[in-house]
BALOBA-1460 file (C-alpha; in Angstrom, 3 decimals):
// residues 205
<rec num="1" residu="m" x="131.715" y="85.111" z="56.759"/>
<rec num="2" residu="g" x="132.650" y="88.537" z="58.064"/>
<rec num="3" residu="i" x="133.534" y="91.608" z="56.057"/>
<rec num="4" residu="e" x="137.032" y="90.848" z="54.868"/>
<rec num="5" residu="g" x="139.835" y="92.363" z="52.786"/>
<rec num="6" residu="r" x="139.188" y="95.567" z="50.886"/>
<rec num="7" residu="d" x="135.511" y="95.644" z="51.818"/>
<rec num="8" residu="k" x="136.399" y="95.595" z="55.526"/>
<rec num="9" residu="v" x="139.013" y="98.326" z="55.092"/>
<rec num="10" residu="k" x="136.507" y="100.525" z="53.259"/>
<rec num="11" residu="a" x="133.850" y="99.856" z="55.879"/>
<rec num="12" residu="l" x="136.182" y="100.704" z="58.755"/>
<rec num="13" residu="e" x="137.412" y="103.856" z="57.037"/>
<rec num="14" residu="a" x="133.828" y="104.974" z="56.446"/>
<rec num="15" residu="g" x="132.961" y="104.256" z="60.058"/>
<rec num="16" residu="a" x="135.956" y="106.229" z="61.290"/>
<rec num="17" residu="l" x="134.980" y="109.234" z="59.191"/>
<rec num="18" residu="a" x="131.386" y="108.997" z="60.419"/>
<rec num="19" residu="v" x="132.292" y="109.267" z="64.083"/>
<rec num="20" residu="s" x="135.457" y="111.394" z="64.022"/>
<rec num="21" residu="g" x="133.566" y="114.697" z="63.896"/>
<rec num="22" residu="q" x="131.942" y="114.238" z="67.337"/>
<rec num="23" residu="l" x="134.168" y="111.684" z="69.045"/>
<rec num="24" residu="g" x="136.692" y="114.241" z="70.299"/>
<rec num="25" residu="k" x="134.007" y="116.484" z="71.799"/>
<rec num="26" residu="t" x="132.405" y="113.506" z="73.545"/>
<rec num="27" residu="v" x="135.675" y="112.276" z="75.080"/>
<rec num="28" residu="q" x="136.536" y="115.787" z="76.258"/>
<rec num="29" residu="r" x="133.048" y="116.326" z="77.732"/>
<rec num="30" residu="l" x="133.158" y="113.043" z="79.643"/>
<rec num="31" residu="r" x="136.724" y="113.645" z="80.843"/>
<rec num="32" residu="k" x="135.801" y="117.053" z="82.211"/>
<rec num="33" residu="a" x="132.606" y="115.667" z="83.749"/>
<rec num="34" residu="y" x="134.811" y="113.338" z="85.825"/>
<rec num="35" residu="n" x="137.202" y="116.221" z="86.507"/>
<rec num="36" residu="l" x="140.111" y="114.326" z="84.976"/>
<rec num="37" residu="s" x="143.204" y="115.872" z="83.456"/>
<rec num="38" residu="l" x="144.687" y="114.471" z="80.265"/>
<rec num="39" residu="s" x="147.454" y="112.891" z="82.337"/>
<rec num="40" residu="e" x="144.979" y="111.251" z="84.729"/>
<rec num="41" residu="l" x="142.863" y="109.838" z="81.899"/>
<rec num="42" residu="s" x="146.034" y="108.607" z="80.203"/>
<rec num="43" residu="e" x="147.118" y="106.814" z="83.382"/>
<rec num="44" residu="q" x="143.718" y="105.202" z="83.926"/>
<rec num="45" residu="s" x="143.172" y="104.144" z="80.300"/>
<rec num="46" residu="g" x="146.675" y="103.233" z="79.217"/>
<rec num="47" residu="v" x="146.280" y="105.513" z="76.188"/>
<rec num="48" residu="a" x="149.106" y="107.987" z="75.627"/>
<rec num="49" residu="k" x="148.350" y="111.560" z="76.684"/>
<rec num="50" residu="s" x="149.350" y="112.830" z="73.234"/>
<rec num="51" residu="i" x="146.873" y="110.449" z="71.575"/>
<rec num="52" residu="i" x="144.018" y="111.561" z="73.847"/>
<rec num="53" residu="s" x="144.850" y="115.177" z="73.067"/>
<rec num="54" residu="q" x="144.773" y="114.433" z="69.323"/>
<rec num="55" residu="i" x="141.432" y="112.637" z="69.689"/>
<rec num="56" residu="e" x="139.889" y="115.582" z="71.522"/>
<rec num="57" residu="r" x="141.102" y="117.919" z="68.759"/>
<rec num="58" residu="n" x="139.777" y="115.508" z="66.083"/>
<rec num="59" residu="e" x="143.254" y="115.152" z="64.611"/>
<rec num="60" residu="t" x="143.228" y="111.350" z="64.531"/>
<rec num="61" residu="n" x="140.856" y="108.433" z="64.003"/>
<rec num="62" residu="p" x="141.480" y="106.092" z="66.975"/>
<rec num="63" residu="t" x="141.269" y="102.316" z="66.762"/>
<rec num="64" residu="l" x="138.442" y="100.405" z="68.421"/>
<rec num="65" residu="s" x="140.912" y="99.178" z="71.032"/>
<rec num="66" residu="t" x="141.752" y="102.781" z="71.968"/>
<rec num="67" residu="i" x="138.077" y="103.778" z="72.156"/>
<rec num="68" residu="w" x="137.348" y="100.723" z="74.307"/>
<rec num="69" residu="r" x="140.138" y="101.608" z="76.779"/>
<rec num="70" residu="l" x="138.898" y="105.181" z="77.051"/>
<rec num="71" residu="a" x="135.323" y="103.986" z="77.559"/>
<rec num="72" residu="q" x="136.474" y="101.672" z="80.361"/>
<rec num="73" residu="a" x="138.420" y="104.468" z="82.050"/>
<rec num="74" residu="l" x="135.431" y="106.818" z="81.781"/>
<rec num="75" residu="d" x="133.069" y="104.069" z="83.028"/>
<rec num="76" residu="v" x="130.719" y="104.371" z="80.042"/>
<rec num="77" residu="s" x="129.711" y="102.081" z="77.190"/>
<rec num="78" residu="i" x="131.351" y="102.293" z="73.786"/>
<rec num="79" residu="e" x="127.948" y="103.275" z="72.397"/>
<rec num="80" residu="r" x="127.882" y="106.370" z="74.599"/>
<rec num="81" residu="v" x="131.384" y="107.363" z="73.524"/>
<rec num="82" residu="l" x="130.394" y="106.999" z="69.865"/>
<rec num="83" residu="q" x="126.986" y="108.635" z="70.026"/>
<rec num="84" residu="v" x="126.590" y="111.950" z="68.248"/>
<rec num="85" residu="s" x="125.198" y="113.983" z="71.119"/>
<rec num="86" residu="e" x="124.002" y="113.135" z="74.602"/>
<rec num="87" residu="d" x="120.690" y="114.910" z="74.062"/>
<rec num="88" residu="e" x="120.176" y="114.473" z="70.326"/>
<rec num="89" residu="p" x="117.665" y="111.753" z="69.321"/>
<rec num="90" residu="f" x="119.009" y="109.051" z="67.021"/>
<rec num="91" residu="l" x="117.004" y="107.552" z="64.165"/>
<rec num="92" residu="e" x="118.764" y="106.282" z="61.070"/>
<rec num="93" residu="k" x="117.362" y="104.599" z="57.975"/>
<rec num="94" residu="s" x="119.209" y="102.673" z="55.275"/>
<rec num="95" residu="s" x="117.527" y="102.066" z="51.939"/>
<rec num="96" residu="k" x="117.562" y="98.760" z="50.088"/>
<rec num="97" residu="g" x="119.958" y="100.255" z="47.568"/>
<rec num="98" residu="d" x="122.387" y="101.253" z="50.342"/>
<rec num="99" residu="t" x="122.602" y="97.693" z="51.706"/>
<rec num="100" residu="p" x="125.748" y="95.899" z="50.464"/>
<rec num="101" residu="i" x="125.295" y="92.356" z="49.164"/>
<rec num="102" residu="l" x="127.995" y="89.675" z="49.361"/>
<rec num="103" residu="v" x="127.701" y="86.560" z="47.170"/>
<rec num="104" residu="s" x="129.244" y="83.144" z="47.873"/>
<rec num="105" residu="d" x="131.728" y="81.564" z="45.480"/>
<rec num="106" residu="d" x="129.073" y="79.233" z="44.066"/>
<rec num="107" residu="g" x="126.702" y="82.179" z="43.479"/>
<rec num="108" residu="k" x="123.897" y="80.514" z="45.433"/>
<rec num="109" residu="c" x="124.235" y="82.295" z="48.799"/>
<rec num="110" residu="r" x="123.740" y="85.983" z="49.488"/>
<rec num="111" residu="l" x="124.596" y="88.026" z="52.569"/>
<rec num="112" residu="s" x="122.860" y="91.370" z="53.043"/>
<rec num="113" residu="v" x="125.117" y="93.505" z="55.236"/>
<rec num="114" residu="i" x="122.600" y="95.104" z="57.607"/>
<rec num="115" residu="g" x="124.936" y="95.660" z="60.553"/>
<rec num="116" residu="w" x="125.806" y="99.151" z="61.738"/>
<rec num="117" residu="i" x="129.005" y="100.518" z="60.213"/>
<rec num="118" residu="k" x="130.178" y="101.786" z="63.622"/>
<rec num="119" residu="t" x="130.189" y="98.276" z="65.101"/>
<rec num="120" residu="v" x="131.648" y="96.378" z="62.157"/>
<rec num="121" residu="e" x="134.966" y="95.724" z="63.909"/>
<rec num="122" residu="w" x="133.418" y="93.842" z="66.831"/>
<rec num="123" residu="l" x="129.794" y="93.081" z="65.872"/>
<rec num="124" residu="q" x="128.457" y="92.218" z="62.427"/>
<rec num="125" residu="w" x="125.010" y="91.023" z="61.357"/>
<rec num="126" residu="y" x="123.519" y="89.925" z="58.075"/>
<rec num="127" residu="g" x="120.460" y="88.679" z="56.294"/>
<rec num="128" residu="f" x="121.388" y="85.294" z="54.796"/>
<rec num="129" residu="a" x="119.673" y="83.569" z="51.869"/>
<rec num="130" residu="a" x="120.654" y="80.290" z="50.209"/>
<rec num="131" residu="e" x="119.285" y="78.626" z="47.110"/>
<rec num="132" residu="p" x="118.951" y="74.819" z="47.089"/>
<rec num="133" residu="g" x="122.429" y="73.297" z="47.054"/>
<rec num="134" residu="g" x="124.091" y="76.553" z="48.073"/>
<rec num="135" residu="a" x="127.127" y="76.584" z="50.351"/>
<rec num="136" residu="l" x="128.892" y="79.482" z="52.055"/>
<rec num="137" residu="e" x="132.465" y="78.600" z="52.990"/>
<rec num="138" residu="s" x="134.217" y="80.976" z="55.402"/>
<rec num="139" residu="d" x="137.758" y="81.199" z="56.675"/>
<rec num="140" residu="a" x="138.434" y="81.459" z="60.400"/>
<rec num="141" residu="h" x="137.626" y="84.828" z="61.969"/>
<rec num="142" residu="q" x="139.468" y="86.411" z="64.889"/>
<rec num="143" residu="r" x="140.255" y="84.220" z="67.899"/>
<rec num="144" residu="g" x="137.287" y="83.891" z="70.242"/>
<rec num="145" residu="s" x="134.692" y="84.929" z="67.654"/>
<rec num="146" residu="v" x="131.196" y="83.404" z="67.812"/>
<rec num="147" residu="e" x="128.537" y="83.275" z="65.122"/>
<rec num="148" residu="c" x="124.784" y="82.927" z="65.673"/>
<rec num="149" residu="l" x="122.586" y="81.673" z="62.829"/>
<rec num="150" residu="s" x="118.815" y="81.936" z="63.342"/>
<rec num="151" residu="v" x="116.932" y="80.135" z="60.578"/>
<rec num="152" residu="t" x="113.753" y="81.904" z="59.436"/>
<rec num="153" residu="e" x="112.918" y="79.798" z="56.382"/>
<rec num="154" residu="g" x="113.757" y="76.249" z="55.305"/>
<rec num="155" residu="e" x="116.699" y="74.452" z="56.900"/>
<rec num="156" residu="l" x="120.460" y="74.964" z="57.017"/>
<rec num="157" residu="q" x="123.398" y="72.790" z="57.953"/>
<rec num="158" residu="v" x="126.490" y="74.178" z="59.675"/>
<rec num="159" residu="e" x="129.837" y="72.393" z="59.766"/>
<rec num="160" residu="v" x="132.617" y="73.543" z="62.091"/>
<rec num="161" residu="a" x="135.845" y="71.581" z="62.484"/>
<rec num="162" residu="g" x="134.159" y="68.337" z="61.455"/>
<rec num="163" residu="t" x="131.104" y="68.811" z="63.683"/>
<rec num="164" residu="i" x="127.805" y="69.065" z="61.772"/>
<rec num="165" residu="e" x="124.402" y="70.294" z="62.986"/>
<rec num="166" residu="l" x="121.122" y="71.020" z="61.212"/>
<rec num="167" residu="a" x="118.680" y="73.824" z="62.070"/>
<rec num="168" residu="r" x="115.148" y="74.377" z="60.788"/>
<rec num="169" residu="a" x="112.954" y="77.484" z="60.767"/>
<rec num="170" residu="g" x="112.651" y="78.857" z="64.305"/>
<rec num="171" residu="e" x="115.899" y="77.251" z="65.484"/>
<rec num="172" residu="t" x="119.278" y="78.888" z="66.156"/>
<rec num="173" residu="l" x="122.810" y="77.550" z="65.927"/>
<rec num="174" residu="r" x="125.672" y="79.190" z="67.827"/>
<rec num="175" residu="y" x="129.233" y="78.164" z="67.091"/>
<rec num="176" residu="r" x="132.828" y="79.263" z="67.231"/>
<rec num="177" residu="c" x="133.770" y="80.834" z="63.931"/>
<rec num="178" residu="d" x="137.465" y="81.301" z="64.689"/>
<rec num="179" residu="r" x="138.049" y="78.207" z="62.572"/>
<rec num="180" residu="p" x="136.926" y="77.372" z="59.002"/>
<rec num="181" residu="h" x="133.173" y="76.811" z="58.812"/>
<rec num="182" residu="v" x="130.519" y="76.112" z="56.169"/>
<rec num="183" residu="i" x="126.794" y="76.859" z="55.952"/>
<rec num="184" residu="r" x="124.893" y="74.643" z="53.484"/>
<rec num="185" residu="n" x="121.377" y="74.368" z="52.156"/>
<rec num="186" residu="l" x="121.076" y="70.662" z="51.322"/>
<rec num="187" residu="s" x="117.316" y="70.784" z="50.786"/>
<rec num="188" residu="n" x="115.325" y="71.345" z="47.593"/>
<rec num="189" residu="e" x="113.802" y="74.566" z="48.942"/>
<rec num="190" residu="p" x="115.240" y="78.069" z="49.508"/>
<rec num="191" residu="a" x="116.472" y="78.854" z="53.013"/>
<rec num="192" residu="a" x="116.945" y="82.109" z="54.903"/>
<rec num="193" residu="a" x="118.393" y="83.167" z="58.240"/>
<rec num="194" residu="m" x="119.643" y="86.053" z="60.328"/>
<rec num="195" residu="m" x="123.363" y="85.853" z="61.092"/>
<rec num="196" residu="v" x="125.216" y="87.695" z="63.865"/>
<rec num="197" residu="c" x="128.990" y="87.516" z="64.203"/>
<rec num="198" residu="i" x="130.503" y="88.602" z="67.541"/>
<rec num="199" residu="l" x="134.194" y="89.374" z="67.095"/>
<rec num="200" residu="k" x="135.234" y="89.106" z="70.746"/>
<rec num="201" residu="a" x="138.921" y="89.459" z="70.003"/>
<rec num="202" residu="a" x="138.347" y="92.957" z="68.662"/>
<rec num="203" residu="v" x="136.968" y="94.133" z="71.996"/>
<rec num="204" residu="m" x="139.379" y="92.166" z="74.168"/>
<rec num="205" residu="d" x="142.477" y="93.300" z="72.277"/>
């Protein structure tokens, strides 16, 4: 279950606002460090010169795909492009009250959204808890997406396209989530896990 619909739109908009203030300065600094003109960076990245110029002037919030192409052209990681300052230390804390909670349709499963807002479009992670009998049904995510479920308490069953596997505390299930899938707690005890969803299609787009 990824962040979908309105929640995803809000999350992405918040993430864009969070990084837009420094993104332009970072792209411009890296471009000049490689002694590249706007035209040269445009040619190497496949991003229009006008768009790069707008990014550097903080006049637009680029898509992840655009940021990824620029990062590839500048031979740096996306994290470096998004970081606030090359020399500024980074330490961020989110309180319990700031952590969004998603609840399954049956009301017995809860997802704590603990992933970083800046990575929500290609990497999401959650704290998962299921009461006895709880089931979390999810629609297919983007093509090529993979989910990792590491059980920390109890046991959980995962069903993907008719294939079923059970994992107990200390075990991890990895599966394609670009098709409908279900996580169930069929036991009489509560279960918990850490869930990471890698949205490959977002990066490869």
